[in-house]
MIDRENVO-176120 format. One record per residue: residue number from 1; chain; x, y, z of N, C-alpha, C in turn. Coordinates in Angstrom, 2 decimals, always signed. Atoms other than C-alpha are relative to their C-alpha. Layout:
N
R     k   c      n_c1      n_c2      n_c3     ca_c1     ca_c2     ca_c3      c_c1      c_c2      c_c3
R   NUM   A         X         Y         Z         X         Y         Z         X         Y         Z
...
END
This chain:
245
R     k   c      n_c1      n_c2      n_c3     ca_c1     ca_c2     ca_c3      c_c1      c_c2      c_c3
R     1   A     +0.04     -1.40     +0.39   +125.27    -15.64   +300.67     -1.43     +0.42     -0.35
R     2   A     +1.35     -0.53     +0.15   +122.26    -13.38   +300.13     -0.32     +0.51     -1.39
R     3   A     +0.26     -0.48     +1.35   +122.64    -12.43   +296.47     -0.23     +1.49     -0.08
R     4   A     +0.23     -1.45     -0.03   +122.83     -8.73   +297.29     +0.45     +0.70     -1.27
R     5   A     -0.51     -0.64     +1.21   +124.66     -8.02   +294.04     -0.47     -0.71     -1.27
R     6   A     +0.52     +0.69     +1.18   +122.62    -10.23   +291.70     -0.30     +1.01     -1.11
R     7   A     +0.27     -0.86     +1.14   +122.57     -8.63   +288.26     +0.92     +1.20     -0.12
R     8   A     -0.89     -1.16     +0.05   +125.20     -6.02   +289.09     +1.23     -0.31     -0.85
R     9   A     -1.16     +0.10     +0.88   +128.15     -5.39   +286.74     +1.06     +0.96     +0.53
R    10   A     -0.91     -0.81     -0.80   +131.17     -4.16   +288.69     +1.44     -0.20     -0.44
R    11   A     -1.43     -0.01     +0.30   +134.76     -3.22   +287.86     +0.76     +0.20     +1.29
R    12   A     -0.82     -0.10     -1.20   +137.35     -3.75   +290.60     +1.46     +0.12     -0.43
R    13   A     -1.43     -0.15     +0.28   +140.92     -2.44   +290.34     +0.82     -0.53     +1.17
R    14   A     -0.86     +0.57     -1.04   +143.86     -3.84   +292.28     -0.46     -1.36     +0.46
R    15   A     +0.69     +1.23     -0.37   +142.13     -7.21   +292.18     +0.89     -1.23     +0.05
R    16   A     -0.87     +1.17     +0.00   +145.18     -9.47   +291.95     +0.42     -0.42     +1.40
R    17   A     -0.48     +0.32     -1.35   +145.92     -9.33   +295.68     -0.70     +0.88     +1.02
R    18   A     +0.41     -0.87     -1.11   +145.04     -7.91   +299.07     -1.48     +0.31     +0.06
R    19   A     +1.39     -0.41     -0.17   +141.86     -5.93   +299.59     -0.81     -0.16     -1.28
R    20   A     +0.72     +0.13     +1.26   +140.93     -5.87   +295.91     -0.41     -1.43     -0.30
R    21   A     +0.31     +1.42     +0.23   +141.12     -9.65   +295.62     -1.12     -0.48     +0.93
R    22   A     +1.02     +0.45     -0.95   +139.02    -10.19   +298.76     -1.35     +0.63     -0.32
R    23   A     +1.25     -0.64     +0.43   +136.42     -7.67   +297.58     -0.57     -0.76     -1.20
R    24   A     +0.47     +0.75     +1.17   +136.23     -9.53   +294.26     -0.63     -1.32     +0.41
R    25   A     +0.54     +1.29     -0.43   +135.69    -12.85   +296.01     -1.36     +0.15     +0.68
R    26   A     +1.29     -0.22     -0.66   +132.91    -11.49   +298.22     -1.06     +0.42     -1.00
R    27   A     +0.99     -0.47     +0.97   +131.20     -9.69   +295.35     -0.44     -1.13     -0.92
R    28   A     +0.39     +1.15     +0.83   +131.29    -12.85   +293.23     -0.97     -0.90     +0.76
R    29   A     +0.91     +0.83     -0.80   +129.69    -14.81   +296.07     -1.38     +0.64     +0.13
R    30   A     +1.28     -0.70     -0.12   +126.98    -12.14   +296.26     -0.69     +0.19     -1.34
R    31   A     +0.72     +0.05     +1.27   +126.13    -12.59   +292.58     +0.41     +1.01     -1.05
R    32   A     -0.40     -1.00     +0.98   +127.96     -9.75   +290.80     +0.74     -0.62     -1.17
R    33   A     -0.86     +0.28     +1.14   +129.40    -10.06   +287.31     +1.15     +0.98     +0.06
R    34   A     -1.17     -0.81     -0.32   +132.95     -8.76   +287.54     +0.97     +0.12     -1.16
R    35   A     -1.20     -0.21     +0.82   +135.72     -7.24   +285.48     +1.10     +0.43     +0.96
R    36   A     -1.07     -0.22     -0.96   +139.00     -7.34   +287.40     +1.22     +0.57     -0.71
R    37   A     -1.14     -0.69     +0.59   +141.93     -5.02   +286.68     +1.17     +0.00     +0.97
R    38   A     -1.20     -0.10     -0.82   +145.52     -5.06   +287.94     +1.21     +0.12     -0.92
R    39   A     -1.27     -0.02     +0.74   +149.05     -4.27   +286.75     +0.59     -1.40     -0.13
R    40   A     -0.48     +1.38     -0.01   +149.87     -7.89   +287.65     -0.96     -0.84     -0.83
R    41   A     +0.95     +0.64     +0.89   +148.24     -9.46   +284.62     -0.16     -1.48     +0.30
R    42   A     +0.12     +1.43     -0.29   +149.05    -13.08   +285.48     -0.76     -0.21     +1.31
R    43   A     +0.70     +0.12     -1.28   +147.85    -12.56   +289.06     -1.48     +0.27     -0.11
R    44   A     +1.43     -0.32     +0.11   +144.56    -10.95   +288.09     -0.72     -1.04     -0.84
R    45   A     +0.64     +1.07     +0.79   +143.88    -13.64   +285.50     -0.23     -1.24     +0.85
R    46   A     +0.18     +1.15     -0.91   +144.37    -16.28   +288.18     -1.22     +0.20     +0.89
R    47   A     +1.17     -0.29     -0.84   +141.83    -14.59   +290.46     -1.28     -0.06     -0.84
R    48   A     +1.18     -0.02     +0.86   +139.43    -14.07   +287.57     -0.44     -1.41     -0.39
R    49   A     +0.35     +1.38     +0.34   +139.59    -17.74   +286.59     -0.71     -0.68     +1.15
R    50   A     +0.64     +0.54     -1.20   +138.68    -18.67   +290.15     -1.45     +0.45     +0.11
R    51   A     +1.31     -0.62     -0.21   +135.63    -16.38   +290.02     -0.85     +0.07     -1.25
R    52   A     +0.70     -0.09     +1.29   +134.56    -16.78   +286.37     -0.25     +1.46     -0.37
R    53   A     +0.08     -1.43     +0.29   +135.25    -13.08   +285.90     +0.86     +0.33     -1.20
R    54   A     -0.88     -0.51     +1.06   +136.79    -11.04   +283.09     +1.24     +0.62     +0.65
R    55   A     -1.25     -0.50     -0.57   +140.43    -10.03   +283.66     +0.74     +0.84     -1.02
R    56   A     -0.74     -0.91     +0.86   +142.55     -7.22   +282.28     +1.25     +0.48     +0.71
R    57   A     -1.18     -0.65     -0.48   +146.12     -6.19   +282.80     -0.12     +1.49     -0.26
R    58   A     +0.22     -1.43     +0.17   +145.96     -2.45   +283.41     +0.73     +0.78     +1.07
R    59   A     -0.59     -0.97     -0.90   +148.03     +0.31   +284.98     -0.98     +1.18     +0.08
R    60   A     +1.07     -1.00     -0.10   +145.36     +2.69   +286.30     +0.51     +1.41     -0.22
R    61   A     -0.54     -1.34     +0.24   +147.71     +5.66   +285.93     +0.16     +0.29     -1.49
R    62   A     -0.14     -0.15     +1.45   +147.86     +5.09   +282.14     -1.38     +0.24     -0.60
R    63   A     +1.37     -0.37     +0.39   +144.81     +6.96   +280.84     -0.44     -0.69     -1.29
R    64   A     +0.37     +0.65     +1.25   +144.88     +5.54   +277.32     -0.29     -1.48     +0.22
R    65   A     +0.22     +1.40     -0.31   +145.17     +2.02   +278.68     -1.31     -0.19     +0.76
R    66   A     +1.25     +0.08     -0.77   +142.33     +2.62   +281.17     -1.20     +0.16     -0.93
R    67   A     +1.12     -0.21     +0.91   +140.04     +3.99   +278.44     -0.28     -1.25     -0.83
R    68   A     +0.16     +1.20     +0.82   +140.64     +0.91   +276.29     -0.55     -1.16     +0.82
R    69   A     +0.40     +1.14     -0.82   +140.27     -1.62   +279.10     -1.41     +0.16     +0.54
R    70   A     +1.35     -0.21     -0.54   +137.16     -0.06   +280.65     -1.05     -0.17     -1.10
R    71   A     +0.93     +0.22     +1.12   +135.48     +0.01   +277.23     -0.17     -1.49     -0.27
R    72   A     +0.08     +1.44     +0.21   +136.32     -3.67   +276.77     -0.77     -0.68     +1.14
R    73   A     +0.70     +0.58     -1.15   +135.11     -4.49   +280.29     -1.49     +0.27     -0.08
R    74   A     +1.41     -0.33     +0.13   +131.84     -2.68   +279.70     -0.69     -0.84     -1.05
R    75   A     +0.58     +0.84     +1.05   +131.28     -4.60   +276.49     -0.16     -1.44     +0.48
R    76   A     +0.06     +1.38     -0.49   +132.05     -7.92   +278.21     -1.12     -0.18     +1.02
R    77   A     +1.01     +0.10     -1.06   +129.69     -7.18   +281.11     -1.38     +0.44     -0.46
R    78   A     +1.28     -0.55     +0.42   +126.94     -5.56   +279.05     -0.35     +1.28     +0.72
R    79   A     +0.19     -1.24     -0.75   +127.43     -2.28   +280.90     +0.75     -0.05     +1.32
R    80   A     -0.66     -0.10     -1.31   +128.91     -1.09   +284.19     -0.91     +0.82     +0.92
R    81   A     +0.77     -0.77     -0.97   +126.93     -0.04   +287.25     +0.66     +0.04     +1.37
R    82   A     -0.72     -0.10     -1.27   +129.59     -0.28   +289.95     +1.50     +0.01     -0.23
R    83   A     -1.46     -0.04     +0.01   +133.25     +0.55   +290.53     +0.51     -0.17     +1.42
R    84   A     -0.76     +0.01     -1.25   +135.63     -0.32   +293.33     +1.45     +0.28     -0.37
R    85   A     -1.38     -0.37     +0.27   +138.96     +1.49   +293.10     +0.87     -0.39     +1.19
R    86   A     -0.82     +0.53     -1.08   +141.26     -0.62   +295.26     +1.49     +0.01     -0.31
R    87   A     -1.42     -0.05     +0.35   +144.55     -0.23   +293.37     +0.68     +1.13     +0.77
R    88   A     -0.71     -1.04     -0.73   +147.11     +1.66   +295.42     +1.42     -0.43     +0.31
R    89   A     -1.37     +0.27     -0.39   +150.76     +1.94   +296.38     +0.37     +0.85     +1.20
R    90   A     -0.45     -0.67     -1.21   +152.54     +2.99   +299.56     +1.52     +0.08     +0.00
R    91   A     -1.41     -0.22     -0.24   +155.99     +4.50   +299.98     +0.11     +0.84     +1.26
R    92   A     -0.15     -0.74     -1.25   +156.90     +5.56   +303.52     +1.42     +0.54     +0.10
R    93   A     -1.29     -0.69     -0.13   +159.71     +8.11   +303.73     -0.24     +1.35     +0.67
R    94   A     +0.03     -1.35     -0.53   +160.35    +11.20   +305.80     +0.08     +0.98     -1.17
R    95   A     +0.12     -0.92     +1.13   +159.71    +14.28   +303.68     +1.35     +0.36     -0.62
R    96   A     -1.29     -0.38     +0.56   +163.38    +15.18   +303.33     +0.65     -1.12     -0.79
R    97   A     -0.48     +1.13     +0.78   +163.94    +11.71   +301.83     -0.97     -0.41     -1.11
R    98   A     +1.04     +0.36     +0.97   +160.80    +11.64   +299.67     +0.39     +0.52     -1.38
R    99   A     -0.46     -0.39     +1.33   +162.04    +11.65   +296.08     -1.19     +0.34     -0.89
R   100   A     +1.09     -0.39     +0.89   +159.97    +13.25   +293.31     -0.66     -1.18     -0.71
R   101   A     +0.57     +1.16     +0.71   +159.53     +9.89   +291.57     -1.04     -0.73     +0.86
R   102   A     +0.95     +0.66     -0.90   +157.84     +8.34   +294.63     -1.26     +0.85     +0.16
R   103   A     +1.14     -0.92     -0.12   +155.64    +11.42   +295.08     -0.90     -0.10     -1.25
R   104   A     +0.77     +0.03     +1.24   +154.58    +11.41   +291.43     -0.73     -1.32     -0.18
R   105   A     +0.61     +1.31     +0.22   +153.91     +7.69   +291.36     -1.17     -0.22     +0.95
R   106   A     +1.11     +0.17     -0.93   +151.74     +7.70   +294.50     -1.21     +0.82     -0.42
R   107   A     +1.14     -0.80     +0.46   +149.60    +10.56   +293.19     -0.59     -0.58     -1.29
R   108   A     +0.48     +0.55     +1.26   +149.40     +8.92   +289.76     -0.89     -1.23     +0.21
R   109   A     +0.76     +1.23     -0.23   +148.16     +5.57   +291.10     -1.17     +0.23     +0.96
R   110   A     +0.99     -0.09     -1.09   +146.27     +6.55   +294.27     -1.08     +1.05     -0.24
R   111   A     +0.97     -1.07     +0.21   +144.52     +9.70   +293.04     -0.42     +0.11     -1.47
R   112   A     +0.35     -0.11     +1.41   +144.72    +10.04   +289.26     -0.58     -1.32     -0.53
R   113   A     +0.54     +1.29     +0.43   +144.06     +6.30   +288.84     -1.51     -0.09     +0.17
R   114   A     +1.46     +0.01     -0.15   +140.55     +6.46   +290.36     -0.72     +1.01     -0.91
R   115   A     +0.58     -0.97     +0.94   +139.86     +9.61   +288.33     -0.10     -0.62     -1.39
R   116   A     +0.01     +0.60     +1.33   +140.84     +7.75   +285.15     -1.09     -1.05     -0.14
R   117   A     +1.01     +1.07     +0.05   +138.61     +4.77   +285.97     -1.41     +0.60     +0.01
R   118   A     +1.33     -0.61     -0.09   +135.61     +6.92   +286.96     -0.35     +0.73     -1.29
R   119   A     +0.25     -0.75     +1.23   +135.96     +9.11   +283.90     -0.31     -0.94     -1.16
R   120   A     +0.21     +0.94     +1.10   +136.21     +6.15   +281.52     -1.33     -0.72     +0.12
R   121   A     +1.24     +0.77     -0.22   +133.23     +4.36   +283.08     -1.24     +0.88     +0.06
R   122   A     +1.13     -0.87     -0.29   +131.01     +7.43   +283.47     -1.18     -0.16     -0.95
R   123   A     +1.18     +0.17     +0.86   +128.84     +7.02   +280.35     -0.80     -1.25     +0.34
R   124   A     +0.70     +1.24     -0.35   +128.02     +3.45   +281.38     -0.65     +0.09     +1.38
R   125   A     +0.61     -0.21     -1.31   +127.42     +4.42   +285.01     -1.28     +0.82     -0.13
R   126   A     +1.17     -0.85     +0.18   +125.02     +7.12   +283.87     -1.13     -0.73     -0.72
R   127   A     +1.02     +0.76     +0.72   +123.20     +4.65   +281.62     -0.73     -0.99     +0.91
R   128   A     +0.61     +0.94     -0.94   +122.44     +2.42   +284.63     -1.12     +0.68     +0.79
R   129   A     +1.07     -0.56     -0.83   +119.32     +2.85   +286.75     +0.57     +0.60     +1.28
R   130   A     -0.71     -0.47     -1.18   +121.51     +3.20   +289.83     +1.43     -0.52     -0.10
R   131   A     -1.39     +0.43     +0.08   +125.27     +3.01   +290.19     +0.75     +0.43     +1.26
R   132   A     -0.78     -0.28     -1.20   +127.90     +3.02   +292.93     +1.48     +0.07     -0.34
R   133   A     -1.45     -0.11     +0.07   +131.52     +4.09   +293.22     +0.54     -0.12     +1.42
R   134   A     -0.66     +0.17     -1.30   +133.65     +2.89   +296.14     +1.49     +0.20     -0.20
R   135   A     -1.42     -0.28     +0.09   +137.11     +4.36   +296.53     +0.69     -0.40     +1.30
R   136   A     -0.74     +0.44     -1.18   +139.61     +2.76   +298.90     +1.12     +1.00     +0.26
R   137   A     -1.02     -0.98     -0.40   +141.60     +5.50   +300.62     +0.82     -0.60     +1.14
R   138   A     -0.80     +0.46     -1.14   +143.28     +5.12   +304.02     -0.33     +0.87     +1.20
R   139   A     +0.08     -0.83     -1.19   +143.11     +6.27   +307.59     +0.99     +1.17     -0.09
R   140   A     -0.96     -1.08     +0.22   +146.08     +8.36   +306.45     -0.63     +1.20     -0.69
R   141   A     +0.73     -1.13     +0.57   +143.54    +10.52   +304.60     -0.63     +0.87     +1.08
R   142   A     +0.73     -0.68     -1.07   +142.05    +11.52   +307.95     +0.89     +0.59     +1.07
R   143   A     -0.88     -0.48     -1.05   +145.05    +12.10   +310.19     +1.45     -0.12     -0.44
R   144   A     -1.40     +0.02     +0.43   +148.75    +12.91   +309.74     +0.79     -1.06     +0.74
R   145   A     -0.93     +0.94     -0.60   +151.42    +10.31   +310.38     +1.37     +0.22     -0.60
R   146   A     -1.38     -0.23     +0.46   +155.18    +10.57   +310.12     +0.33     -0.88     -1.18
R   147   A     -0.49     +0.78     +1.13   +156.72     +9.48   +306.86     -1.02     -0.29     -1.08
R   148   A     +1.05     +0.32     +0.98   +153.48     +9.53   +304.86     -0.46     +1.24     -0.77
R   149   A     +0.43     -1.23     +0.67   +153.44    +12.99   +303.25     -0.60     -0.27     -1.37
R   150   A     +0.51     +0.29     +1.33   +153.02    +11.64   +299.73     -1.22     -0.89     +0.02
R   151   A     +1.12     +0.94     -0.07   +150.73     +8.75   +300.61     -1.24     +0.68     +0.57
R   152   A     +1.14     -0.67     -0.62   +148.52    +10.83   +302.91     -0.60     +1.04     -0.92
R   153   A     +0.52     -1.00     +0.94   +148.25    +13.61   +300.35     -0.83     -0.65     -1.09
R   154   A     +0.74     +0.67     +1.08   +147.15    +11.17   +297.66     -1.33     -0.54     +0.51
R   155   A     +1.23     +0.59     -0.52   +144.57     +9.50   +299.90     -0.98     +1.06     +0.50
R   156   A     +0.89     -1.11     -0.38   +143.21    +12.76   +301.35     -0.62     +0.61     -1.24
R   157   A     +0.55     -0.47     +1.26   +142.84    +13.97   +297.78     -1.08     -0.91     -0.53
R   158   A     +1.00     +0.95     +0.46   +140.95    +10.80   +296.93     -1.31     +0.15     +0.77
R   159   A     +1.21     -0.18     -0.80   +138.53    +11.34   +299.82     -0.77     +1.24     -0.43
R   160   A     +0.69     -1.22     +0.44   +137.77    +14.90   +298.71     -0.52     -0.13     -1.42
R   161   A     +0.48     +0.29     +1.35   +137.53    +13.81   +295.07     -1.34     -0.74     +0.06
R   162   A     +1.22     +0.80     -0.12   +134.89    +11.30   +296.15     -1.17     +0.85     +0.46
R   163   A     +1.07     -0.91     -0.44   +132.88    +13.95   +298.02     -0.50     +0.85     -1.16
R   164   A     +0.38     -0.88     +1.09   +132.92    +16.20   +294.98     -0.80     -0.72     -1.08
R   165   A     +0.75     +0.70     +1.04   +131.81    +13.58   +292.49     -1.35     -0.50     +0.52
R   166   A     +1.30     +0.36     -0.56   +129.06    +12.50   +294.89     -1.01     +1.11     -0.26
R   167   A     +0.88     -1.12     +0.33   +127.59    +15.99   +294.44     -0.26     +0.06     -1.50
R   168   A     +0.13     -0.19     +1.44   +128.25    +16.12   +290.71     -0.81     -1.10     -0.68
R   169   A     +0.58     +1.14     +0.70   +126.93    +12.66   +289.86     -1.32     -0.49     +0.59
R   170   A     +1.28     +0.40     -0.57   +123.94    +12.28   +292.20     -1.15     +0.55     -0.85
R   171   A     +0.36     +1.02     -0.99   +121.22    +11.25   +292.47     +0.16     -1.45     -0.46
R   172   A     -0.02     +1.39     +0.48   +121.67     +8.17   +290.23     +1.28     -0.73     +0.38
R   173   A     -1.29     +0.63     -0.30   +125.33     +7.56   +291.10     +0.42     +0.43     +1.40
R   174   A     -0.51     -0.28     -1.35   +126.51     +7.30   +294.72     +1.49     -0.30     +0.05
R   175   A     -1.46     +0.19     -0.13   +130.19     +7.63   +295.66     +0.40     +0.14     +1.46
R   176   A     -0.44     +0.00     -1.39   +131.77     +6.80   +299.01     +1.44     -0.51     +0.11
R   177   A     -1.39     +0.35     -0.24   +135.22     +6.26   +300.48     +0.12     -0.89     +1.22
R   178   A     -0.39     +0.81     -1.15   +136.57     +3.53   +302.76     +1.42     +0.39     +0.39
R   179   A     -1.31     -0.39     -0.51   +139.52     +4.50   +304.96     +0.54     -1.10     +0.92
R   180   A     -0.52     +1.09     -0.83   +141.25     +1.31   +306.15     +1.15     +0.46     +0.89
R   181   A     -1.19     -0.14     -0.83   +143.70     +1.26   +309.04     +1.03     -1.02     -0.45
R   182   A     -1.01     +1.01     +0.35   +146.46     -1.35   +309.18     -0.73     -1.32     -0.28
R   183   A     +0.64     +1.23     +0.46   +145.09     -4.28   +307.18     +1.10     -0.97     -0.41
R   184   A     -1.03     +0.99     +0.30   +147.07     -7.51   +306.80     -0.01     -0.35     -1.49
R   185   A     -0.18     +0.25     +1.43   +148.08     -7.40   +303.13     +1.49     -0.04     -0.29
R   186   A     -1.41     -0.01     +0.39   +151.33     -7.69   +301.20     +0.62     +1.37     +0.24
R   187   A     -0.52     -1.34     -0.17   +151.68     -3.92   +301.43     +0.47     +0.26     +1.43
R   188   A     -0.36     -0.22     -1.41   +151.87     -4.08   +305.23     +0.72     -1.19     +0.62
R   189   A     -0.67     +1.20     -0.52   +153.73     -7.39   +305.53     +1.18     +0.36     +0.90
R   190   A     -1.16     -0.41     -0.80   +156.80     -5.56   +306.86     -0.40     +0.27     +1.44
R   191   A     +0.46     -0.33     -1.35   +154.69     -4.59   +309.89     -0.51     -1.24     +0.73
R   192   A     +0.67     +1.05     -0.75   +152.55     -7.60   +310.73     +0.82     -1.29     +0.11
R   193   A     -0.88     +1.15     -0.19   +155.34    -10.17   +310.28     +0.99     +0.22     +1.15
R   194   A     -0.89     -0.34     -1.11   +157.28     -8.41   +313.04     -0.82     +0.06     +1.28
R   195   A     +0.84     +0.03     -1.20   +155.77     -9.35   +316.45     +0.03     +1.30     +0.80
R   196   A     -0.10     -1.24     -0.75   +157.06     -6.18   +318.08     -0.83     +1.11     -0.65
R   197   A     +0.78     -1.00     +0.71   +155.56     -3.96   +315.39     -1.50     -0.31     +0.08
R   198   A     +1.41     +0.39     -0.07   +152.31     -5.94   +315.42     -0.59     +0.37     +1.35
R   199   A     +0.50     -0.30     -1.33   +151.92     -5.59   +319.17     -0.18     +1.50     +0.19
R   200   A     +0.09     -1.45     -0.14   +152.59     -1.86   +319.01     -1.22     +0.54     -0.77
R   201   A     +1.14     -0.44     +0.80   +150.02     -1.41   +316.23     -1.32     -0.40     +0.63
R   202   A     +1.24     +0.47     -0.63   +147.40     -3.49   +318.03     -0.36     +0.83     +1.22
R   203   A     +0.26     -0.77     -1.22   +147.77     -1.48   +321.23     -0.47     +1.42     -0.30
R   204   A     +0.40     -1.36     +0.35   +147.09     +1.76   +319.35     -1.47     +0.09     -0.38
R   205   A     +1.40     -0.04     +0.44   +143.54     +0.75   +318.36     -0.91     -0.58     +1.07
R   206   A     +0.96     +0.39     -1.04   +140.43     +0.21   +320.45     -0.30     -1.49     -0.03
R   207   A     +0.36     +1.41     +0.11   +139.76     -3.31   +319.13     +1.17     -0.95     +0.18
R   208   A     -1.20     +0.77     -0.37   +143.33     -4.47   +319.87     +0.31     -1.13     -0.98
R   209   A     -0.43     +0.95     +1.04   +143.93     -6.28   +316.58     +0.25     +0.76     -1.27
R   210   A     -0.14     -0.54     +1.34   +145.05     -5.61   +313.05     -1.22     -0.37     -0.84
R   211   A     +1.13     +0.28     +0.86   +142.46     -5.51   +310.30     +0.27     -1.14     -0.96
R   212   A     -0.05     +1.04     +1.02   +141.73     -8.36   +307.91     -0.65     +0.54     -1.28
R   213   A     +0.55     -0.50     +1.25   +140.88     -7.92   +304.25     -1.52     -0.11     -0.04
R   214   A     +1.46     +0.11     +0.04   +137.33     -9.14   +304.85     -0.69     +1.11     +0.78
R   215   A     +0.57     -1.18     -0.65   +136.78     -6.18   +307.20     -0.29     +1.08     -1.04
R   216   A     +0.16     -1.01     +1.05   +137.23     -3.94   +304.17     -1.00     -0.46     -1.05
R   217   A     +0.90     +0.47     +1.05   +135.35     -6.14   +301.70     -1.46     +0.11     +0.44
R   218   A     +1.38     -0.15     -0.47   +132.23     -6.11   +303.89     -0.45     +1.46     -0.05
R   219   A     +0.34     -1.42     +0.12   +132.36     -2.31   +303.99     -0.26     +0.36     -1.46
R   220   A     +0.21     -0.26     +1.42   +132.70     -2.24   +300.19     -1.35     -0.55     -0.46
R   221   A     +1.32     +0.57     +0.32   +129.64     -4.51   +299.94     -1.10     +0.93     +0.48
R   222   A     +0.99     -0.94     -0.55   +127.66     -2.13   +302.18     -0.18     +1.20     -0.93
R   223   A     +0.08     -1.19     +0.85   +128.50     +0.85   +299.96     -0.46     -0.32     -1.41
R   224   A     +0.39     +0.40     +1.36   +127.67     -1.13   +296.80     -1.42     -0.54     -0.07
R   225   A     +1.37     +0.51     -0.04   +124.14     -2.11   +297.86     -0.94     +1.07     +0.54
R   226   A     +0.99     -0.92     -0.53   +120.92     -0.40   +298.86     -0.02     +0.03     +1.53
R   227   A     -0.17     -0.15     -1.45   +121.88     -1.05   +302.48     +0.53     +1.39     +0.34
R   228   A     -0.52     -1.36     -0.19   +123.65     +2.31   +302.07     -0.68     +0.98     -0.96
R   229   A     +0.70     -0.74     +1.04   +121.02     +3.77   +299.73     -0.17     +1.48     +0.25
R   230   A     +0.12     -1.44     -0.31   +120.85     +7.13   +301.56     +1.34     +0.55     +0.48
R   231   A     -1.35     -0.40     -0.41   +124.62     +7.46   +301.97     +0.84     +0.27     -1.24
R   232   A     -0.91     -0.33     +1.09   +126.91     +9.26   +299.55     +0.93     +1.12     +0.45
R   233   A     -0.96     -1.06     -0.29   +130.00    +11.47   +299.73     +0.60     -0.07     +1.39
R   234   A     -0.50     +0.11     -1.36   +131.17    +10.11   +303.05     +1.21     -0.92     +0.06
R   235   A     -1.13     +0.89     -0.24   +134.21     +8.34   +304.52     -0.33     -0.93     +1.16
R   236   A     +0.18     +0.98     -1.07   +134.01     +5.16   +306.57     +1.36     -0.52     +0.44
R   237   A     -1.23     +0.60     -0.50   +137.08     +4.41   +308.70     -0.23     -1.46     +0.37
R   238   A     +0.01     +1.42     -0.37   +137.68     +0.65   +308.93     +1.36     -0.24     +0.62
R   239   A     -1.33     -0.12     -0.61   +140.50     +0.93   +311.43     +0.06     -0.47     +1.44
R   240   A     -0.01     +0.52     -1.36   +139.52     -0.75   +314.69     -0.10     +1.06     +1.08
R   241   A     +0.07     -1.07     -0.98   +139.01     +2.60   +316.38     +1.35     +0.67     +0.21
R   242   A     -1.29     -0.66     -0.06   +142.27     +4.36   +315.54     -0.12     +1.49     -0.27
R   243   A     -0.01     -1.39     +0.46   +141.45     +7.59   +313.74     -0.75     +0.95     +0.93
R   244   A     +0.73     -0.91     -0.89   +139.07     +8.94   +316.40     +0.63     +0.12     +1.37
R   245   A     -0.62     -0.05     -1.33   +141.42     +8.40   +319.34     +0.85     +1.25     +0.16
END
C-alpha cells in the first residue's frame, strides 16, 4: 500500500459488512485511523478488532445516539477529518405495496442518517486543515427502476444533499457521492446467488459482470485523498457501465 491516508482520522458507517467493511479494510491498509459504526455492534467490533480501530454500535437514524457516538469517536481519534457514509437499507416493492414503515425507514437510514453524521462531525471537520465526506448512494439515484420508489428517492436525495453541502462547506471540506450498481453484498445476495438473475444483470452492463466491494472501496479512497483534490459535489457511478446506457 502507498500510505495515502497516513495521519487521517476517518469515521465509516455501515462498517460491519459489505461495502462499509471493505472500505474500512482498504483505508486501514492505507494508514487511516478509523472509527467504525454499525447497528450490528458485535459485527462492527469484530471488524474493528481486525483493523485496530475504534468500534461503536450506532443506528444512524437515531440523532441523539449519533451525537454521542461521533463525539466519542472524535475524542478517541483526536479529531475527525473524513467521513464515509456507507450505512443503508433496501426494500424493493412496487409503489402500491410500499408500506409507510418501509418508506420512513429507508429515508431515515439512507438520507437522514448521513445528515445526522455530517452534522455531528461538522465542528471537527471544520477544525481540520482539509476534510472529506463520501456518501454512498446508488445508481438508483440516477435512473428510475421498478419497485424502488422509496429507495431511489432516498438515494437521489442523498446525491443532492451532497451537492448542496459541497457548496456550503467548501473550500476546506469536499463532499462527493458514489453511486454503485449491483455490488455483491448481503443486500443483493438474493440476486447474485441466482444464476439466472446474475446472468440477466451482467448482460445489462457494458463490463458484463457484477460489481465487487473493492470496486467501491477504491472509489471511496479516490474521493478521500488529494487524487480528487479538485473534485467536489459530484456523483461517480461505479456500475460497470449501466446508468449511461
